C-alpha positions in Angstrom: -5.1 10.0 -32.7 -8.5 9.0 -31.4 -10.9 11.8 -30.5 -12.4 11.7 -27.0 -16.2 12.0 -26.6 -17.3 15.2 -24.8 -17.5 13.9 -21.2 -18.7 17.2 -19.7 -21.5 17.6 -22.2 -22.5 14.0 -21.6 -22.5 14.6 -17.9 -24.7 17.7 -18.2 -27.2 15.8 -20.3 -27.2 12.8 -18.0 -27.9 15.1 -15.0 -30.9 16.5 -16.8 -32.2 13.0 -17.9 -31.8 11.6 -14.3 -33.0 14.7 -12.5 -29.8 15.0 -10.5 -28.2 18.4 -9.7 -24.7 18.9 -11.3 -21.8 18.4 -9.0 -19.3 21.3 -9.8 -16.3 19.2 -8.8 -17.2 16.4 -11.2 -18.0 18.9 -13.9 -14.6 20.5 -13.6 -12.7 17.2 -13.6 -14.6 16.2 -16.8 -13.9 19.5 -18.4 -10.2 19.1 -17.8 -10.3 15.7 -19.2 -12.0 17.0 -22.3 -9.3 19.7 -22.8 -6.6 17.1 -23.2 -7.2 16.1 -26.8 -3.6 14.8 -27.3 -4.0 11.6 -25.2 -4.9 8.6 -27.3 -7.6 6.2 -26.3 -4.9 3.5 -26.1 -3.1 5.2 -23.3 -6.1 5.8 -21.0 -6.7 8.4 -18.3 -7.4 8.3 -14.6 -10.2 10.7 -13.4 -9.1 12.0 -10.0 -12.3 13.0 -8.2 -10.8 12.6 -4.6 -12.8 14.4 -1.9 -9.7 15.3 0.2 -8.5 18.2 -2.0 -6.2 20.3 0.3 -5.8 23.3 -2.1 -9.5 24.2 -2.6 -12.8 23.1 -1.2 -14.8 20.6 -3.3 -18.3 19.2 -3.2 -17.7 15.5 -2.3 -19.3 12.9 -4.5 -22.5 11.4 -3.2 -24.5 8.3 -4.3 -26.6 10.2 -6.7 -23.6 11.9 -8.3 -22.0 8.5 -8.9 -25.1 7.2 -10.5 -24.9 9.9 -13.1 -21.1 9.6 -13.5 -21.3 5.8 -14.0 -23.9 6.3 -16.8 -21.6 8.7 -18.6 -18.5 6.5 -18.3 -20.1 3.2 -18.9 -19.1 3.0 -22.6 -16.1 5.4 -22.4 -13.2 3.2 -23.3 -10.3 5.7 -22.7 -11.1 6.1 -19.0 -9.1 3.4 -17.3 -8.8 4.7 -13.8 -11.3 6.3 -11.3 -10.1 7.8 -8.0 -13.1 8.4 -5.7 -11.3 8.3 -2.4 -12.6 10.4 0.6 -16.1 11.0 -0.7 -19.5 10.1 0.9 -20.4 7.0 -1.0 -22.6 4.5 0.9 -24.0 1.0 0.1 -26.4 2.7 -2.3 -23.4 4.1 -4.2 -21.9 0.6 -4.2 -24.8 -0.5 -6.3 -23.8 1.9 -9.0 -20.2 0.8 -8.7 -21.2 -2.9 -9.0 -23.4 -2.2 -12.1 -20.6 -0.2 -13.7 -18.0 -2.9 -13.1 -20.3 -5.5 -14.7 -20.9 -3.3 -17.8 -17.6 -1.6 -18.3 -14.7 -3.4 -19.9 -11.8 -1.0 -19.7 -11.5 0.2 -16.1 -8.3 -1.1 -14.5 -7.9 1.1 -11.4 -10.7 1.9 -8.9 -10.0 3.8 -5.6 -12.9 3.8 -3.1 -10.8 4.3 0.0 -12.4 6.0 3.0 -16.0 6.3 1.9 -18.9 4.9 3.9 -19.4 1.6 2.2 -20.5 -1.3 4.5 -21.1 -5.0 4.4 -23.9 -5.0 1.8 -22.0 -2.7 -0.5 -18.9 -4.9 -0.2 -21.1 -7.9 -1.3 -22.3 -6.1 -4.4 -18.8 -5.0 -5.4 -17.3 -8.4 -4.7 -20.0 -10.2 -6.7 -19.5 -7.8 -9.6 -15.8 -8.9 -9.7 -16.9 -12.5 -10.2 -17.7 -11.4 -13.8 -15.5 -8.4 -14.4 -12.4 -9.3 -16.3 -10.5 -6.0 -16.6 -10.1 -4.4 -13.1 -6.5 -4.9 -11.9 -6.3 -2.7 -8.8 -9.1 -2.1 -6.2 -8.6 0.0 -3.0 -11.4 -0.4 -0.4 -9.2 0.9 2.5 -11.1 2.5 5.4 -14.6 1.3 4.4 -16.0 -0.5 7.4 -17.1 -3.6 5.5 -16.4 -5.8 8.6 -15.7 -9.5 8.7 -18.7 -10.5 6.7 -17.9 -8.0 4.0 -14.3 -9.3 3.8 -15.7 -12.8 3.4 -17.3 -11.8 0.1 -13.9 -10.6 -1.1 -12.3 -13.8 0.0 -14.9 -15.8 -2.0 -14.3 -13.5 -5.0 -10.5 -14.3 -4.9 -11.5 -17.9 -5.6 -13.2 -16.9 -8.9 -11.6 -13.7 -10.2 -8.4 -14.2 -12.2 -7.6 -10.7 -13.3 -7.3 -8.6 -10.1 -3.7 -8.0 -9.3 -3.8 -5.6 -6.3 -6.3 -5.6 -3.5 -6.3 -3.1 -0.6 -8.5 -4.1 2.3 -6.6 -2.3 5.1 -8.5 -0.6 7.9 -11.7 -2.4 6.9 -12.5 -3.9 10.4 -12.0 -7.5 9.1 -11.8 -10.3 11.6 -10.1 -13.7 12.1 -12.5 -15.7 9.9 -12.1 -13.3 7.0 -8.2 -13.3 7.2 -8.1 -17.1 7.3 -10.5 -17.3 4.3 -8.4 -14.8 2.4 -5.2 -16.6 3.1 -6.9 -19.9 2.0 -8.1 -18.3 -1.3 -4.6 -17.0 -2.0 -3.1 -20.5 -1.9 -4.9 -21.1 -5.2 -5.2 -17.6 -6.7 -2.4 -17.0 -9.3 -3.2 -13.4 -10.3 -3.0 -11.3 -7.1 0.4 -9.6 -6.8 -0.2 -7.2 -3.9 -2.6 -7.3 -0.9 -3.0 -5.0 2.0 -4.6 -6.6 5.1 -3.6 -3.9 7.6 -5.3 -3.4 11.0 -7.8 -6.2 11.3 -9.9 -6.6 14.5 -8.4 -9.6 16.3 -9.4 -10.8 19.7 -7.1 -13.8 20.1 -3.5 -13.9 21.2 -2.9 -17.2 19.4 -1.8 -15.7 16.1 -4.0 -18.1 14.1 -4.2 -15.7 11.2 -0.4 -15.3 10.9 -0.1 -19.1 10.9 -2.6 -19.4 8.0 -0.9 -16.5 6.1 2.4 -18.4 6.6 0.9 -21.6 5.2 -0.3 -19.5 2.2 3.2 -18.1 1.5 4.5 -21.7 1.3 2.2 -22.4 -1.6 1.7 -19.0 -3.3 4.2 -18.2 -6.1 2.6 -15.0 -7.4 2.4 -12.6 -4.4 5.0 -9.8 -4.5 3.7 -7.4 -1.8 2.1 -8.2 1.6 1.1 -5.7 4.2 0.4 -7.0 7.7 0.5 -3.8 9.8 -1.2 -3.9 13.2 -1.7 -7.6 13.4 -0.7 -7.9 17.1 2.1 -10.1 15.7 4.7 -11.3 18.1 7.9 -13.4 17.7 6.0 -16.6 17.3 4.2 -15.3 14.3 7.4 -13.8 12.8 9.1 -17.2 13.1 6.2 -18.9 11.3 6.4 -16.3 8.5 10.2 -16.8 8.2 9.8 -20.6 8.0 7.4 -20.1 5.1 9.6 -17.6 3.3 12.5 -20.1 3.2 10.3 -21.9 0.6 8.9 -18.7 -1.1 10.8 -17.2 -4.0 8.4 -14.5 -5.1 7.7 -12.1 -2.2 9.5 -8.8 -2.7 7.8 -6.4 -0.1 7.0 -7.5 3.5 5.3 -4.9 5.8 5.4 -5.9 9.4 5.1 -2.4 10.9 3.2 -1.6 14.1 3.4 -5.1 15.6 5.0 -6.5 18.8 8.2 -7.8 17.3 11.2 -7.8 19.7 14.9 -8.8 19.3 14.0 -12.5 19.0 11.8 -11.8 16.1 14.5 -9.7 14.5 16.9 -12.7 14.9 14.4 -14.9 12.9 14.3 -12.2 10.2 18.1 -12.0 10.2 18.4 -15.7 9.6 15.8 -15.3 6.8 17.9 -12.6 5.2 20.9 -14.8 5.1 19.1 -17.3 2.8 16.4 -15.4 1.1 17.2 -14.1 -2.4 14.1 -12.2 -3.3 13.0 -9.9 -0.5 13.7 -6.2 -1.5 11.7 -4.2 1.1 11.3 -5.0 4.8 9.2 -2.6 7.0 9.7 -3.0 10.7 8.5 0.5 11.7 7.1 0.8 15.2 8.2 -2.5 16.7 10.8 -3.0 19.5 13.8 -4.9 18.1 16.3 -2.8 20.2 20.1 -3.0 19.8 20.3 -6.8 19.8 17.8 -7.1 17.0 19.5 -4.3 15.0 22.9 -5.9 15.4 21.5 -9.3 14.1 20.0 -7.6 11.1 23.3 -5.7 10.5 25.4 -8.9 10.5 23.1 -10.6 8.0 23.1 -7.6 5.7 26.9 -7.1 6.0 27.9 -10.7 5.4 25.2 -12.6 3.6 22.3 -10.7 2.0 22.6 -8.8 -1.2 19.0 -8.4 -2.3 17.4 -6.2 0.3 17.1 -2.6 -1.0 15.1 -0.9 1.7 14.8 -1.3 5.5 12.7 0.7 8.0 13.5 0.4 11.7 11.8 3.6 12.7 10.8 3.8 16.4 12.3 0.5 17.5 14.0 1.6 20.7 17.4 1.2 19.1 20.3 3.2 20.7 23.6 4.3 19.3 25.2 0.8 19.4 22.6 -0.8 17.1 22.3 2.2 14.8 26.1 2.3 14.3 26.0 -1.4 13.4 23.4 -0.7 10.7 25.5 2.1 9.4 28.5 -0.2 9.4 26.6 -2.8 7.4 26.0 -0.3 4.6 29.7 0.1 4.1 30.0 -3.4 2.9 26.5 -4.0 1.5 26.1 -1.8 -1.6 22.6 -3.1 -2.5 20.9 -1.6 0.6 20.0 1.9 -0.7 17.2 3.0 1.6 17.3 3.0 5.4 14.9 4.7 7.8 15.9 5.2 11.4 14.1 8.1 12.9 12.4 7.7 16.3 15.3 5.8 17.9 17.9 6.9 20.5 20.7 8.8 18.7 24.1 9.3 20.4 27.0 11.1 18.9 28.6 8.0 17.4 25.4 7.1 15.5 25.0 10.7 14.2 28.6 10.7 13.0 28.2 7.3 11.3 25.1 8.2 9.3 26.6 11.7 8.6 29.6 10.0 7.0 27.4 7.7 4.9 25.6 10.7 3.5 28.6 13.0 3.0 30.6 10.3 1.2 27.6 9.6 -1.1 27.1 6.0 0.1 23.7 7.0 1.3 21.7 9.5 -0.7 19.7 12.2 1.0 16.6 10.8 -0.7 17.3 7.3 0.7 16.9 8.1 4.4 14.7 10.0 6.8 17.6 11.9 8.6 19.8 14.8 7.6 23.0 15.7 9.5 23.7 19.2 10.9 26.2 20.7 13.3 25.5 22.6 16.4 28.0 23.7 19.1 30.7 21.6 17.4 28.7 18.4 17.5 26.9 16.4 14.7 23.2 15.9 15.1 20.5 14.4 12.9 17.2 16.1 11.9 14.1 14.3 10.5 13.2 14.3 6.8 9.7 13.4 5.6 10.9 10.4 3.7 9.8 6.8 4.1 8.4 3.6 2.6 4.7 4.7 2.5 4.4 8.3 3.6 1.7 9.1 1.2 -0.3 5.8 1.5 -3.4 7.5 2.8 -3.1 11.2 1.9 -2.0 13.5 -0.9 0.6 16.2 -0.1 -0.3 19.8 -0.3 2.5 20.4 -2.8 4.4 18.1 -5.1 3.3 14.8 -6.4 1.8 12.0 -4.3 4.3 9.6 -5.8 7.4 11.4 -4.9 10.2 8.8 -5.0 12.0 10.3 -2.0 8.9 10.6 0.2 7.6 7.1 -0.8 10.6 4.8 -1.6 8.4 1.7 -2.1 7.2 3.1 -5.4 10.7 3.4 -6.6 11.6 -0.1 -5.7 8.5 -2.3 -6.1 6.5 -1.0 -9.0 3.6 -3.3 -8.1 2.5 -0.5 -5.7 1.8 1.9 -8.5 -1.6 2.1 -10.3 
């Protein structure tokens, strides 16, 4: 067993040397890490210094705090993960992050989501990744780096060959940045998962979706793709489906919160009849209605045997479409997770899903509804389960990676850090 260096003692000394007041939150996390002497250096640990602690108030990490922490961790080989989400880091803090990434050779996971890093900070971090050869997972979610900041990451993807997962959702990126990123991914062979959720798009022509589709025709390494809130319509879905006929790697496709109607669902149904790799399809908050649900049901019942999870939450589906989805599960034994809350339940739909659950065909942890009886009739109540319930927050009790609450972690391990 390798003995860990005393992180807390090193932190106290570094604070004195740099004239920085101690942050009690950082100190406590480092003390806890020091207590665990049984973890070998080979296994590695993740320091969780997230500023959104629900159970007790914490002093969020500022730029000066990070400067000290980086100096302590620079040569600490057993720290392989650093979770700094929901703190107050700015572009000045990004300078310390960039320096750390250039000097450290063991960090594999870095979570900076929802700090205050802007364009210049994004440039520093992206340029550091030109040289860094160990970081595998970076989350920049919620930092308003803008289109220009996103361009630096697009350029980085042309050079870096070790980053496997990149999260740039909710970063206010624009059309130019998305096209550049898609272009970079036509050549990049290392990225397995990318989140491009909620860009700022001002065109209705769906140019970005067209370029992403062109990328999917050539890319053979991407496993997970998030395109939530892209203003995507049926035209864009058709382009993606055409590309995925030629793609044999993508396992997880997130098209939630777009403008996909029944015609888009028909394109996806045709894709499911021929695609042999897609395992997770998220259509949450679209409008496929009964016709779209029935098309998907027919493809799942008769042709597809690879899809494991489907979310059609809030899609204006009534009892007819929901009953069709339930019927498909009676013949398709591979589909294990289905999420339907937010649609229009009638008694037939309630009975159909109740029977799936009672017979054991659909496990309670594999759906977001639970049957109950009232006044002699079957109804469905909502459960807090889904594909990515805990993508942006940590629950007050239980683990953030609960398999029931976040089924994507159980199916596509690429989501895990």
